[in-house]
MARBA-3410 file (N, C-alpha, C, O; in Angstrom, 1 decimal):
272
0.8,-1.2,0.0,0.0,0.0,0.0,0.9,1.3,0.0,0.6,2.2,-0.7 ~ 2.0,1.3,0.8,2.9,2.4,0.8,2.5,3.5,1.8,1.4,3.5,2.4 ~ 3.4,4.5,2.0,3.1,5.6,2.9,2.1,6.6,2.3,2.4,7.1,1.2 ~ 1.0,6.7,3.0,0.0,7.7,2.5,-0.2,8.8,3.5,-0.8,9.8,3.2 ~ 0.3,8.6,4.7,0.1,9.6,5.8,1.4,9.7,6.6,2.3,9.0,6.4
1.4,10.7,7.6,2.5,10.7,8.5,1.9,11.2,9.9,0.8,11.8,10.0 ~ 2.6,10.8,11.0,2.1,11.0,12.3,3.3,11.2,13.3,4.4,10.7,13.0 ~ 3.0,12.0,14.4,4.0,12.2,15.4,4.0,11.1,16.4,3.0,10.7,16.9 ~ 5.2,10.6,16.7,5.3,9.4,17.7,6.3,9.8,18.8,7.4,10.3,18.5 ~ 6.0,9.5,20.0,6.9,9.8,21.1,7.4,8.4,21.6,6.7,7.4,21.6
8.7,8.4,22.1,9.3,7.3,22.7,9.5,7.5,24.2,9.5,8.7,24.6 ~ 9.7,6.5,24.9,9.8,6.6,26.4,11.0,7.4,26.8,10.9,8.0,27.9 ~ 12.0,7.6,26.0,13.2,8.3,26.4,13.2,9.7,25.9,14.2,10.4,26.0 ~ 12.1,10.2,25.4,12.0,11.6,24.8,10.7,12.2,25.0,9.6,11.5,24.9 ~ 10.7,13.5,25.3,9.4,14.2,25.4,9.0,14.8,24.1,7.9,15.4,24.0
9.8,14.6,23.1,9.5,15.2,21.8,8.9,14.2,20.9,9.3,13.0,20.9 ~ 8.0,14.6,20.0,7.4,13.7,19.0,8.1,13.8,17.7,8.5,14.9,17.3 ~ 8.4,12.7,17.1,9.1,12.7,15.8,8.1,12.1,14.8,7.3,11.2,15.1 ~ 8.2,12.7,13.6,7.2,12.3,12.5,7.7,11.0,11.8,8.9,10.9,11.5 ~ 6.8,10.1,11.5,7.0,8.9,10.8,6.0,8.7,9.7,4.8,9.1,9.9
6.4,8.1,8.6,5.4,7.8,7.6,4.6,6.6,8.0,5.1,5.7,8.7 ~ 3.3,6.6,7.6,2.4,5.4,7.9,1.4,5.2,6.8,1.1,6.1,6.0 ~ 0.9,4.0,6.8,-0.2,3.6,5.8,-1.5,3.5,6.6,-2.5,3.0,6.1 ~ -1.4,3.8,7.9,-2.6,3.7,8.8,-3.2,5.0,9.0,-2.7,5.8,9.8 ~ -4.4,5.4,8.4,-4.9,6.7,8.5,-5.8,6.9,9.8,-6.2,8.0,10.1
-6.1,5.8,10.5,-7.0,5.9,11.6,-6.4,5.7,13.0,-7.0,5.3,13.9 ~ -5.1,6.0,13.1,-4.4,5.9,14.4,-5.0,6.9,15.4,-5.4,8.0,15.0 ~ -5.0,6.5,16.6,-5.5,7.4,17.7,-4.4,7.8,18.6,-3.4,7.0,18.9 ~ -4.4,9.0,19.2,-3.4,9.5,20.1,-3.4,8.6,21.3,-4.4,8.3,21.9 ~ -2.2,8.2,21.7,-2.0,7.3,22.8,-1.9,5.8,22.4,-1.5,5.0,23.2
-2.2,5.5,21.1,-2.1,4.2,20.7,-0.6,3.7,20.6,0.2,4.5,20.1 ~ -0.3,2.5,20.9,1.0,2.0,20.9,1.3,1.5,19.5,0.5,0.8,18.9 ~ 2.5,1.9,19.0,2.9,1.5,17.6,4.4,1.1,17.6,5.1,1.4,18.6 ~ 4.9,0.5,16.6,6.3,0.1,16.4,6.8,0.9,15.2,6.2,0.9,14.1 ~ 7.9,1.6,15.4,8.5,2.4,14.4,10.0,2.1,14.3,10.7,1.7,15.2
10.6,2.4,13.1,12.0,2.3,12.8,12.7,3.6,13.0,12.6,4.5,12.2 ~ 13.4,3.8,14.2,14.0,5.1,14.5,15.5,4.9,14.3,16.0,3.9,13.9 ~ 16.3,6.0,14.6,17.7,6.0,14.5,18.3,5.0,15.5,19.5,4.6,15.4 ~ 17.5,4.6,16.5,18.0,3.6,17.6,17.6,2.2,17.2,17.8,1.3,18.0 ~ 17.0,2.0,16.1,16.5,0.7,15.7,15.0,0.6,15.9,14.3,1.7,16.0
14.5,-0.6,15.9,13.0,-0.8,16.0,12.6,-0.4,17.5,13.2,-0.9,18.4 ~ 11.6,0.5,17.6,11.2,0.9,18.9,9.7,0.9,19.1,9.0,1.1,18.1 ~ 9.3,0.7,20.3,7.9,0.8,20.7,7.6,2.3,21.1,8.3,2.8,21.9 ~ 6.6,2.9,20.5,6.3,4.3,20.7,4.8,4.5,20.9,4.0,3.5,21.0 ~ 4.5,5.7,21.1,3.1,6.1,21.3,2.7,7.2,20.4,3.4,8.2,20.3
1.5,7.1,19.8,1.1,8.1,18.9,0.8,9.4,19.7,0.1,9.4,20.7 ~ 1.4,10.5,19.2,1.3,11.8,20.0,0.6,12.9,19.2,0.3,14.0,19.8 ~ 0.3,12.7,18.0,-0.4,13.7,17.2,-1.5,13.1,16.3,-1.6,11.9,16.3 ~ -2.3,13.9,15.7,-3.3,13.4,14.8,-2.5,12.9,13.5,-1.3,13.2,13.3 ~ -3.2,12.1,12.7,-2.6,11.6,11.4,-2.8,12.6,10.3,-3.9,13.1,10.1
-1.8,13.0,9.6,-1.8,13.9,8.5,-1.7,13.3,7.1,-0.9,12.3,7.0 ~ -2.3,13.8,6.1,-2.1,13.3,4.8,-0.7,13.7,4.3,-0.2,14.7,4.6 ~ 0.0,12.8,3.6,1.4,12.9,3.2,1.6,14.2,2.4,2.7,14.7,2.3 ~ 0.5,14.6,1.7,0.7,15.8,0.9,1.0,17.1,1.7,1.4,18.1,1.1 ~ 0.7,17.1,3.0,0.9,18.2,3.8,2.4,18.2,4.4,2.7,19.2,5.1
3.1,17.2,4.2,4.5,17.1,4.7,5.4,18.0,3.9,5.6,17.7,2.7 ~ 6.0,19.0,4.5,6.8,20.0,3.8,8.3,19.9,4.2,9.1,20.6,3.5 ~ 8.7,19.1,5.2,10.1,19.0,5.6,10.9,18.3,4.5,10.5,17.5,3.8 ~ 12.3,18.6,4.5,13.2,17.9,3.7,13.7,16.6,4.3,14.4,15.8,3.6 ~ 13.4,16.5,5.6,13.9,15.3,6.3,13.1,14.0,5.8,11.9,14.1,5.6
13.9,12.9,5.6,13.3,11.7,5.1,12.4,11.1,6.2,12.8,11.1,7.4 ~ 11.2,10.7,5.9,10.3,10.0,6.8,10.6,8.6,7.0,10.5,7.8,6.0 ~ 11.1,8.2,8.2,11.2,6.7,8.4,9.9,6.1,8.6,8.9,6.8,9.0 ~ 9.7,4.8,8.5,8.4,4.2,8.5,7.9,3.8,9.9,8.7,3.3,10.7 ~ 6.7,4.0,10.1,6.0,3.4,11.2,5.7,2.0,10.8,4.9,1.8,9.8
6.2,1.0,11.4,6.1,-0.4,10.9,4.7,-1.1,11.1,4.2,-1.7,10.2 ~ 4.2,-0.9,12.3,2.9,-1.6,12.6,2.3,-1.1,13.9,3.0,-0.4,14.7 ~ 1.0,-1.4,14.1,0.4,-1.2,15.3,0.9,-2.2,16.3,1.0,-3.4,16.0 ~ 1.3,-1.8,17.5,1.9,-2.7,18.5,1.0,-3.8,18.9,-0.2,-3.6,19.1 ~ 1.5,-5.0,19.0,0.8,-6.2,19.5,1.0,-6.4,21.0,1.9,-5.7,21.5
0.3,-7.3,21.6,0.6,-7.6,23.0,2.0,-8.1,23.2,2.6,-7.9,24.2 ~ 2.4,-8.9,22.2,3.8,-9.5,22.3,4.8,-8.4,22.2,5.9,-8.4,22.9 ~ 4.6,-7.3,21.4,5.5,-6.2,21.3,5.6,-5.5,22.7,6.7,-5.1,23.1 ~ 4.5,-5.3,23.3,4.5,-4.6,24.6,5.2,-5.4,25.7,5.9,-4.9,26.5 ~ 5.0,-6.7,25.7,5.7,-7.6,26.6,7.2,-7.6,26.4,7.9,-7.5,27.3
7.6,-7.7,25.1,9.0,-7.6,24.8,9.6,-6.3,25.2,10.8,-6.3,25.6 ~ 8.9,-5.2,25.0,9.4,-3.9,25.4,9.7,-3.9,26.9,10.7,-3.4,27.3 ~ 8.7,-4.4,27.7,8.9,-4.4,29.1,10.1,-5.3,29.5,10.8,-4.9,30.5 ~ 10.3,-6.4,28.8,11.4,-7.3,29.1,12.7,-6.5,28.8,13.7,-6.7,29.5 ~ 12.7,-5.8,27.7,13.9,-5.1,27.3,14.3,-4.0,28.3,15.5,-3.7,28.4
13.3,-3.4,28.9,13.6,-2.4,29.9,14.4,-3.0,31.1,15.4,-2.4,31.6 ~ 14.0,-4.2,31.5,14.7,-5.0,32.6,16.1,-5.4,32.1,17.0,-5.2,32.9 ~ 16.2,-5.8,30.9,17.5,-6.2,30.3,18.4,-5.0,30.3,19.6,-5.1,30.6 ~ 17.9,-3.8,29.9,18.7,-2.6,29.8,19.2,-2.2,31.1,20.4,-1.7,31.2 ~ 18.4,-2.3,32.2,18.9,-2.0,33.5,20.1,-2.8,34.0,21.0,-2.4,34.5
20.0,-4.1,33.7,21.0,-5.1,34.0,22.3,-4.8,33.1,23.4,-4.8,33.6 ~ 22.0,-4.4,31.9,23.2,-4.1,31.0,23.9,-2.9,31.4,25.1,-2.8,31.3 ~ 23.2,-1.9,32.0,23.8,-0.7,32.4,24.7,-1.0,33.6,25.8,-0.4,33.7 ~ 24.3,-1.8,34.5,25.2,-2.2,35.6,26.4,-2.9,35.1,27.5,-2.6,35.6 ~ 26.2,-3.8,34.2,27.4,-4.5,33.6,28.4,-3.6,32.9,29.6,-3.7,33.1
27.8,-2.6,32.1,28.7,-1.7,31.4,29.5,-0.8,32.4,30.6,-0.5,32.2 ~ 28.8,-0.4,33.5,29.5,0.3,34.6,30.7,-0.4,35.1,31.8,0.1,35.3 ~ 30.5,-1.7,35.3,31.6,-2.5,35.9,32.8,-2.6,34.9,33.9,-2.5,35.2 ~ 32.4,-2.8,33.6,33.5,-2.9,32.6,34.2,-1.6,32.4,35.4,-1.6,32.2 ~ 33.5,-0.5,32.5,34.1,0.8,32.3,35.1,1.0,33.5,36.2,1.6,33.3
34.7,0.6,34.7,35.5,0.8,35.9,36.8,0.0,35.7,37.9,0.4,36.1 ~ 36.7,-1.3,35.2,37.8,-2.2,35.1,38.8,-1.6,34.0,40.0,-1.8,34.2 ~ 38.3,-1.0,33.0,39.1,-0.4,32.0,39.7,1.0,32.3,40.5,1.5,31.6 ~ 39.2,1.5,33.4,39.7,2.8,33.9,39.3,4.0,33.0,40.0,4.9,32.9 ~ 38.1,3.9,32.4,37.7,4.9,31.5,36.9,6.0,32.2,36.2,5.8,33.1
37.2,7.3,31.8,36.5,8.5,32.5,35.2,8.8,31.8,35.1,9.8,31.1 ~ 34.2,7.9,32.0,32.9,8.1,31.4,31.9,7.6,32.4,32.2,6.6,33.1 ~ 30.7,8.2,32.4,29.7,7.8,33.3,28.4,7.4,32.6,27.6,8.3,32.2 ~ 28.1,6.1,32.4,26.8,5.7,31.7,25.6,6.1,32.6,25.6,6.0,33.8 ~ 24.6,6.6,31.9,23.4,7.0,32.6,22.1,6.4,32.1,21.1,6.4,32.8
22.2,5.7,31.0,21.0,5.1,30.4,21.4,4.0,29.4,22.5,4.1,28.7 ~ 20.6,3.0,29.3,20.8,2.0,28.3,19.4,1.6,27.7,18.4,1.6,28.4 ~ 19.4,1.3,26.4,18.1,1.0,25.7,18.4,-0.1,24.6,19.2,0.2,23.8 ~ 17.6,-1.2,24.7,17.7,-2.1,23.6,16.6,-1.8,22.5,15.5,-1.3,22.8 ~ 17.0,-2.1,21.3,16.0,-2.0,20.2,15.0,-3.1,20.5,15.3,-4.1,21.2
13.8,-2.9,20.0,12.7,-3.9,20.3,13.1,-5.3,19.9,12.7,-6.3,20.6 ~ 13.8,-5.4,18.8,14.1,-6.8,18.3,15.5,-7.3,18.9,15.9,-8.4,18.6 ~ 16.1,-6.5,19.8,17.3,-6.9,20.4,18.5,-6.8,19.6,19.6,-7.3,20.0 ~ 18.4,-6.2,18.4,19.6,-6.2,17.5,20.6,-5.1,17.8,21.7,-5.1,17.3 ~ 20.2,-4.2,18.7,21.1,-3.1,19.1,20.9,-2.6,20.5,19.7,-2.6,21.0
21.9,-2.2,21.1,21.8,-1.5,22.4,22.5,-0.2,22.4,23.6,0.0,21.9 ~ 21.8,0.9,22.8,22.3,2.2,22.9,22.6,2.6,24.3,21.7,2.6,25.2 ~ 23.9,2.9,24.6,24.3,3.2,26.0,24.7,4.7,26.0,25.6,5.1,25.2 ~ 24.0,5.5,26.8,24.2,6.9,26.8,25.1,7.3,28.0,24.9,6.7,29.1 ~ 26.1,8.1,27.8,27.0,8.4,28.8,27.4,9.9,28.8,27.2,10.6,27.8
27.9,10.4,29.9,28.5,11.7,30.0,30.0,11.6,30.3,30.4,10.7,31.0 ~ 30.8,12.5,29.8,32.2,12.5,30.0,32.7,13.9,29.9,32.2,14.7,29.1 ~ 33.7,14.3,30.7,34.3,15.6,30.6,35.2,15.8,29.4,35.3,16.9,28.9 ~ 35.8,14.7,28.9,36.7,14.8,27.8,36.4,13.6,26.8,35.6,12.8,27.1 ~ 37.0,13.7,25.7,36.9,12.6,24.7,37.4,11.3,25.2,38.5,11.3,25.9
36.7,10.2,25.0,37.1,8.9,25.5,37.4,8.0,24.4,36.6,7.9,23.4 ~ 38.4,7.2,24.5,38.8,6.1,23.6,38.1,4.9,24.1,38.6,4.2,25.0 ~ 37.0,4.5,23.5,36.2,3.4,24.0,36.3,2.2,23.1,35.4,1.3,23.1 ~ 37.3,2.1,22.3,37.4,1.0,21.3,37.5,-0.4,22.0,36.8,-1.4,21.6 ~ 38.2,-0.4,23.1,38.3,-1.7,23.9,37.0,-2.0,24.6,36.6,-3.2,24.7
36.4,-1.0,25.0,35.0,-1.2,25.7,34.0,-1.8,24.7,33.3,-2.7,25.1 ~ 34.0,-1.3,23.5,33.1,-1.8,22.5,33.3,-3.3,22.3,32.3,-4.1,22.1 ~ 34.6,-3.7,22.2,34.8,-5.2,22.1,34.3,-6.0,23.2,33.7,-7.0,23.0 ~ 34.5,-5.5,24.4,34.0,-6.2,25.6,32.5,-6.3,25.6,31.9,-7.3,25.9 ~ 31.8,-5.1,25.4,30.4,-5.1,25.4,29.7,-5.9,24.3,28.7,-6.6,24.5
30.4,-5.9,23.1,29.8,-6.7,22.0,29.9,-8.2,22.3,29.0,-9.0,22.0 ~ 31.0,-8.6,23.0,31.1,-10.1,23.4,30.1,-10.4,24.5,29.7,-11.6,24.6 ~ 29.6,-9.5,25.2,28.6,-9.7,26.3,27.2,-9.8,25.8,26.4,-10.6,26.1 ~ 26.8,-8.8,24.9,25.5,-8.6,24.5,25.1,-9.2,23.2,24.0,-9.4,22.8 ~ 26.2,-9.5,22.4,26.0,-10.1,21.1,25.0,-9.4,20.2,24.1,-10.0,19.5
25.2,-8.1,20.1,24.4,-7.2,19.2,25.2,-6.0,18.9,26.3,-5.8,19.5 ~ 24.7,-5.1,18.1,25.4,-3.9,17.8,25.4,-2.9,19.0,24.4,-2.9,19.7 ~ 26.5,-2.2,19.2,26.6,-1.4,20.3,26.7,0.1,19.9,27.6,0.4,19.0 ~ 26.0,1.0,20.4,26.1,2.4,20.2,26.4,3.1,21.5,25.6,3.0,22.4 ~ 27.5,3.8,21.6,27.8,4.6,22.8,27.6,6.1,22.4,28.2,6.6,21.5
26.6,6.7,23.1,26.2,8.0,22.8,26.5,9.0,23.9,26.0,8.9,25.0 ~ 27.4,10.0,23.6,27.7,11.0,24.6,26.8,12.1,24.6,26.4,12.6,23.5 ~ 26.3,12.6,25.8,25.4,13.7,25.9,26.0,14.7,26.9,26.9,14.4,27.7 ~ 25.5,15.9,26.9,25.9,17.0,27.8,25.1,16.9,29.1,24.2,16.0,29.3 ~ 25.3,17.9,30.0,24.7,17.9,31.3,23.2,18.1,31.2,22.4,17.6,32.0
22.7,18.9,30.3,21.3,19.2,30.1,20.6,18.0,29.7,19.5,17.7,30.1 ~ 21.2,17.2,28.7,20.5,16.0,28.2,20.5,14.9,29.3,19.6,14.1,29.4 ~ 21.5,15.0,30.2,21.6,14.0,31.3,20.4,14.3,32.2,19.7,13.3,32.7 ~ 20.2,15.5,32.6,19.0,15.9,33.4,17.7,15.4,32.8,16.8,15.0,33.5 ~ 17.6,15.6,31.5,16.4,15.2,30.8,16.2,13.7,30.9,15.0,13.2,31.0
17.3,12.9,30.8,17.2,11.4,30.8,16.9,10.9,32.3,16.0,10.1,32.5 ~ 17.7,11.5,33.2,17.6,11.0,34.6,16.4,11.5,35.3,15.7,10.8,36.0 ~ 16.0,12.8,35.0,14.8,13.4,35.7,15.1,13.8,37.1,16.2,13.8,37.6 ~ 14.0,14.2,37.8,14.1,14.7,39.1,13.1,15.8,39.4,12.2,16.0,38.5 ~ 13.1,16.4,40.5,12.2,17.5,40.9,12.9,18.8,40.9,14.1,18.9,41.4
12.3,19.8,40.3,12.9,21.1,40.3,12.6,21.9,41.6,12.0,21.3,42.5 ~ 13.2,23.1,41.7,13.0,23.9,42.9,11.5,24.2,43.2,11.2,24.6,44.3 ~ 10.7,24.1,42.1,9.3,24.3,42.3,8.5,23.2,42.9,7.4,23.3,43.3 ~ 9.2,22.0,43.0,8.6,20.8,43.6,8.0,19.9,42.5,7.4,18.9,42.9 ~ 8.0,20.4,41.3,7.4,19.6,40.2,8.5,18.8,39.4,9.7,19.2,39.5
8.1,17.9,38.6,9.0,17.2,37.8,9.7,18.1,36.8,9.1,19.1,36.3 ~ 11.0,17.9,36.5,11.8,18.7,35.6,11.0,18.9,34.3,10.5,17.9,33.7 ~ 11.0,20.1,33.8,10.3,20.5,32.6,10.9,19.7,31.4,10.2,19.2,30.5 ~ 12.2,19.6,31.4,12.9,18.9,30.3,12.5,17.4,30.3,12.4,16.8,29.2 ~ 12.2,16.8,31.4,11.8,15.4,31.5,10.3,15.3,31.1,9.9,14.3,30.5
9.6,16.2,31.6,8.1,16.1,31.4,7.6,16.5,30.1,6.8,15.7,29.5 ~ 8.0,17.6,29.5,7.4,18.0,28.2,8.3,18.8,27.2,7.9,18.9,26.1 ~ 9.4,19.3,27.7,10.3,20.0,26.7,10.9,19.1,25.7,11.6,18.2,26.0 ~ 10.5,19.4,24.4,11.0,18.5,23.3,12.4,19.0,22.9,13.3,18.3,22.6 ~ 12.5,20.4,22.8,13.8,21.0,22.4,14.2,22.1,23.4,13.4,23.0,23.6
15.4,22.0,23.9,15.8,22.9,24.9,16.6,24.1,24.3,17.6,23.9,23.7 ~ 16.0,25.3,24.4,16.7,26.5,23.9,17.8,27.0,24.8,17.8,26.7,26.0 ~ 18.7,27.8,24.3,19.7,28.3,25.1,19.2,29.4,26.0,18.4,30.2,25.6 ~ 19.6,29.3,27.3,19.1,30.3,28.3,20.2,31.2,28.7,21.3,30.7,29.1 ~ 20.1,32.5,28.6,21.1,33.4,28.9,20.9,34.2,30.2,19.7,34.2,30.6
21.9,34.7,30.7,21.8,35.5,31.9,21.0,36.8,31.7,20.5,37.3,32.7 ~ 20.8,37.2,30.5,20.0,38.4,30.2,18.5,38.2,30.6,17.8,39.1,30.9 ~ 18.1,36.9,30.6,16.7,36.6,31.0,16.5,36.9,32.5,15.5,37.4,32.9 ~ 17.5,36.5,33.3,17.5,36.8,34.7,17.5,38.3,35.0,16.9,38.8,35.9 ~ 18.4,39.0,34.2,18.5,40.4,34.4,17.2,41.1,34.0,16.8,42.1,34.7
16.5,40.6,33.0,15.2,41.2,32.6,14.2,41.1,33.7,13.3,41.9,33.8 ~ 14.3,40.0,34.5,13.3,39.8,35.6,13.9,40.4,36.9,13.3,40.3,38.0 ~ 15.0,41.1,36.8,15.6,41.8,38.0,15.9,40.8,39.1,15.7,41.2,40.3 ~ 16.3,39.6,38.8,16.7,38.7,39.8,18.1,38.9,40.3,18.9,39.4,39.5 ~ 18.4,38.5,41.5,19.7,38.5,42.0,20.6,37.5,41.2,20.2,36.4,41.1
21.7,38.0,40.7,22.5,37.1,39.8,23.3,36.1,40.6,24.6,36.1,40.5 ~ 22.6,35.3,41.4,23.3,34.2,42.1,23.2,33.0,41.3,22.1,32.3,41.3 ~ 24.2,32.7,40.6,24.2,31.6,39.6,23.8,30.2,40.2,23.0,29.5,39.6 ~ 24.3,29.8,41.4,23.9,28.5,41.9,22.4,28.5,42.2,21.8,27.4,41.9 ~ 21.8,29.6,42.6,20.3,29.6,42.9,19.5,29.6,41.6,18.3,29.2,41.6
20.1,30.1,40.5,19.4,30.1,39.2,19.7,29.0,38.3,19.3,28.9,37.2 ~ 20.4,28.0,38.9,20.8,26.8,38.1,20.0,25.6,38.4,19.6,25.4,39.6 ~ 19.8,24.8,37.4,19.0,23.5,37.6,19.9,22.3,37.9,21.0,22.5,38.2 ~ 19.3,21.2,37.8,20.0,19.9,38.1,21.2,19.7,37.1,22.2,19.1,37.5 ~ 21.1,20.3,35.9,22.1,20.1,34.9,23.3,21.1,35.2,24.3,21.0,34.5
23.1,22.0,36.1,24.2,23.0,36.3,24.1,24.2,35.4,24.9,25.1,35.6 ~ 23.1,24.2,34.5,22.9,25.3,33.6,21.8,26.2,34.2,21.1,25.8,35.1 ~ 21.6,27.4,33.6,20.5,28.2,34.1,19.2,27.6,33.8,19.0,26.9,32.8 ~ 18.3,27.7,34.8,17.0,27.0,34.7,16.2,27.4,33.5,16.1,28.6,33.1 ~ 15.6,26.5,32.8,14.8,26.7,31.5,13.6,27.6,31.8,13.2,28.4,30.9
13.1,27.6,33.0,11.8,28.3,33.3,12.1,29.8,33.3,11.1,30.6,33.3 ~ 13.3,30.3,33.2,13.6,31.7,33.1,13.0,32.3,31.9,12.6,33.5,31.8 ~ 12.8,31.4,30.9,12.3,31.9,29.6,10.8,32.0,29.6,10.2,32.7,28.7 ~ 10.1,31.3,30.5,8.6,31.3,30.5,8.0,32.7,30.7,7.0,33.0,30.0 ~ 8.6,33.5,31.6,7.9,34.7,31.9,8.6,35.9,31.3,8.3,37.1,31.6
9.6,35.7,30.5,10.4,36.8,29.9,9.5,37.7,29.1,9.7,39.0,29.2 ~ 8.7,37.2,28.3,7.8,38.1,27.5,6.9,39.0,28.3,6.7,40.1,28.1 ~ 6.4,38.3,29.4,5.5,39.0,30.3,6.2,40.2,31.0,5.7,41.3,31.1 ~ 7.4,39.9,31.5,8.2,41.0,32.1,8.5,42.1,31.2,8.5,43.3,31.5 ~ 8.9,41.7,30.0,9.3,42.7,28.9,8.1,43.6,28.7,8.2,44.9,28.5
6.9,43.1,28.6,5.7,43.8,28.4,5.3,44.7,29.6,4.9,45.9,29.4 ~ 5.3,44.2,30.8,5.0,44.9,32.0,5.9,46.1,32.2,5.5,47.1,32.7 ~ 7.2,45.9,31.9,8.2,46.9,32.2,8.1,48.1,31.3,8.7,49.2,31.6 ~ 7.3,48.0,30.3,7.1,49.2,29.4,6.4,50.4,30.1,6.6,51.5,29.7 ~ 5.7,50.1,31.2,5.0,51.1,31.9,5.9,51.8,32.9,5.5,52.9,33.5
7.1,51.3,33.2,8.0,51.8,34.2,9.1,52.7,33.6,9.5,52.5,32.5 ~ 9.5,53.6,34.4,10.7,54.4,34.0,11.9,53.6,33.9,12.1,52.7,34.7 ~ 12.9,53.9,33.0,14.1,53.2,33.0,14.9,53.3,34.3,14.8,54.3,35.0 ~ 15.6,52.2,34.7,16.4,52.3,35.9,17.5,53.4,35.7,18.0,53.6,34.6 ~ 17.7,54.1,36.8,18.6,55.3,36.8,17.9,56.6,36.5,18.6,57.6,36.6
16.6,56.6,36.2,15.9,57.8,36.0,15.9,58.6,37.3,15.7,58.1,38.4 ~ 16.0,59.9,37.2,16.1,60.9,38.3,14.8,61.7,38.4,14.2,62.1,37.4 ~ 14.3,61.8,39.7,13.1,62.6,39.9,13.3,63.6,41.1,14.0,63.3,42.0 ~ 12.8,64.8,40.9,12.8,65.7,42.0,11.5,65.7,42.7,10.4,65.9,42.1 ~ 11.5,65.4,44.0,10.3,65.3,44.8,10.0,66.6,45.5,10.7,67.6,45.4
8.8,66.7,46.2,8.4,67.9,46.9,9.4,68.4,47.9,9.4,69.6,48.3 ~ 10.2,67.5,48.4,11.2,67.9,49.5,12.4,68.5,48.8,13.3,69.0,49.6 ~ 12.4,68.6,47.5,13.5,69.2,46.8,14.7,68.3,46.6,15.7,68.7,45.9 ~ 14.6,67.1,47.1,15.7,66.2,46.9,15.6,65.4,45.6,14.5,65.3,45.1 ~ 16.7,64.9,45.1,16.7,64.2,43.9,16.8,62.7,44.2,17.6,62.2,45.0
15.8,62.0,43.7,15.6,60.5,44.0,15.9,59.8,42.7,15.5,60.2,41.6 ~ 16.5,58.6,42.8,16.9,57.8,41.7,16.2,56.5,41.7,16.1,55.8,42.7 ~ 15.6,56.1,40.5,15.0,54.8,40.4,16.0,53.7,40.3,16.9,53.7,39.4 ~ 16.0,52.7,41.2,17.0,51.6,41.2,16.4,50.3,41.0,17.1,49.3,40.6 ~ 15.1,50.2,41.2,14.4,48.9,41.0,12.9,49.1,41.0,12.4,50.2,41.3
12.2,48.1,40.6,10.7,48.1,40.8,10.1,46.7,40.8,10.8,45.8,40.4 ~ 8.9,46.7,41.2,8.1,45.4,41.2,7.0,45.5,40.2,6.1,46.3,40.4 ~ 7.1,44.7,39.2,6.1,44.9,38.1,4.7,44.4,38.5,3.7,44.7,37.9 ~ 4.7,43.5,39.5,3.4,43.0,40.0,2.6,43.9,41.0,1.4,44.1,40.8 ~ 3.4,44.4,41.9,2.8,45.3,42.9,2.7,46.7,42.3,2.0,47.6,42.9
3.4,47.0,41.2,3.5,48.3,40.5,4.0,49.3,41.5,3.4,50.4,41.6 ~ 5.2,49.0,42.1,5.9,50.0,43.0,7.3,50.2,42.4,7.9,49.3,41.9 ~ 7.8,51.4,42.6,9.1,51.8,42.1,10.0,52.0,43.3,9.6,52.7,44.3 ~ 11.2,51.5,43.3,12.1,51.7,44.4,12.9,53.0,44.1,13.6,53.0,43.0 ~ 12.9,54.0,45.0,13.7,55.2,44.8,14.7,55.4,45.9,14.4,55.1,47.1
15.9,55.8,45.5,17.0,56.0,46.5,17.4,57.4,46.5,17.6,58.0,45.4 ~ 17.7,58.0,47.7,18.2,59.3,47.8,19.2,59.3,49.0,18.9,59.1,50.1 ~ 20.5,59.4,48.6,21.6,59.2,49.6,21.5,57.9,50.4,21.6,56.9,49.7 ~ 21.2,57.9,51.7,21.1,56.7,52.4,19.7,56.3,52.7,19.4,55.4,53.5 ~ 18.8,56.9,52.1,17.3,56.7,52.3,16.7,56.0,51.0,17.2,56.3,49.9
15.7,55.3,51.2,15.0,54.7,50.0,13.5,54.6,50.4,13.1,54.5,51.5 ~ 12.7,54.5,49.3,11.2,54.4,49.5,10.7,53.6,48.3,11.2,53.6,47.2 ~ 9.6,52.9,48.6,8.8,52.2,47.5,7.6,53.1,47.2,6.7,53.2,48.0 ~ 7.6,53.6,46.0,6.5,54.5,45.6,5.6,53.9,44.5,6.1,53.3,43.6 ~ 4.3,54.0,44.7,3.4,53.5,43.7,3.7,54.1,42.3,4.1,55.2,42.2
3.6,53.3,41.3,4.0,53.7,39.9,3.2,54.9,39.5,3.8,55.8,38.9 ~ 1.9,55.0,39.7,1.1,56.1,39.3,1.6,57.4,40.0,1.5,58.5,39.4 ~ 2.1,57.3,41.2,2.6,58.5,41.9,3.9,58.9,41.3,4.2,60.1,41.1 ~ 4.8,57.9,41.0,6.1,58.2,40.4,6.0,58.9,39.1,6.8,59.8,38.8 ~ 5.0,58.5,38.3,4.8,59.2,37.0,4.4,60.6,37.1,4.6,61.4,36.1
3.9,61.1,38.2,3.5,62.4,38.4,4.6,63.3,38.9,4.4,64.5,39.0 ~ 5.7,62.7,39.3,6.8,63.5,39.8,7.6,64.2,38.7,7.5,63.8,37.5 ~ 8.3,65.2,39.1,9.1,66.0,38.1,10.4,65.2,37.7,11.2,65.0,38.6 ~ 10.5,64.9,36.5,11.7,64.2,36.0,12.9,65.1,35.8,12.7,66.2,35.2 ~ 14.0,64.7,36.2,15.2,65.5,36.1,16.1,64.9,35.0,16.4,63.7,35.1
16.5,65.7,34.1,17.4,65.3,33.0,18.8,65.2,33.6,19.3,66.1,34.3 ~ 19.6,64.2,33.2,21.0,64.0,33.7,21.9,65.1,33.0,23.1,65.1,33.3
END
């Protein structure tokens, strides 16, 4: 019949949906399917509606969704999860014996057992040729050693953020954008890097969530450093403000006050 449609599929190790070609037009979100991914044959879950192939505009080649998962596929997938946990322990022992500076964090077998992907982190490049020989003799399948950075490690391992909820990267973030210190500055946060860092050691991704809101709310406020002359004849300087309570912090010598924004706007502005 051939590929007539395409659909987004999520796998257990990723919060992102990847598109696959399919000949099944009636797939339902949440339905278990088997697809051929870069990691080999995998059990996944339908994550989007099914689209007609004529709407596919990307230059990326569509790999095939092979079939709707059977009960045997689901049982085999569960068994592979147990095998992968044991394989990770074995790999850790072999790495320690070889004295390699790498830390495995995840292992995954292809559904048909033809390949195992071991994900690891390392500070420097690792010569793992000897390790590949050892692992191949143990698992009798193709071996892929995949190095990832600290942010990808947090996504794989998971955990709870400072908010008490599951890490966003583990729960729903498909693609992690670069987070800069300018986002923290825009929210006027104290630039205490350890407090602004997540499990990965990088700046927390949620700094980006409220950035647009802060940018919009700050339009009503005078720029930091603006000078005002008040009724007492003293010159007061804007050093900070709270966009939610709509108060402006003004400093004069060793004194400071929090002034309502509407009151601050009525003061006489002094040009520098």
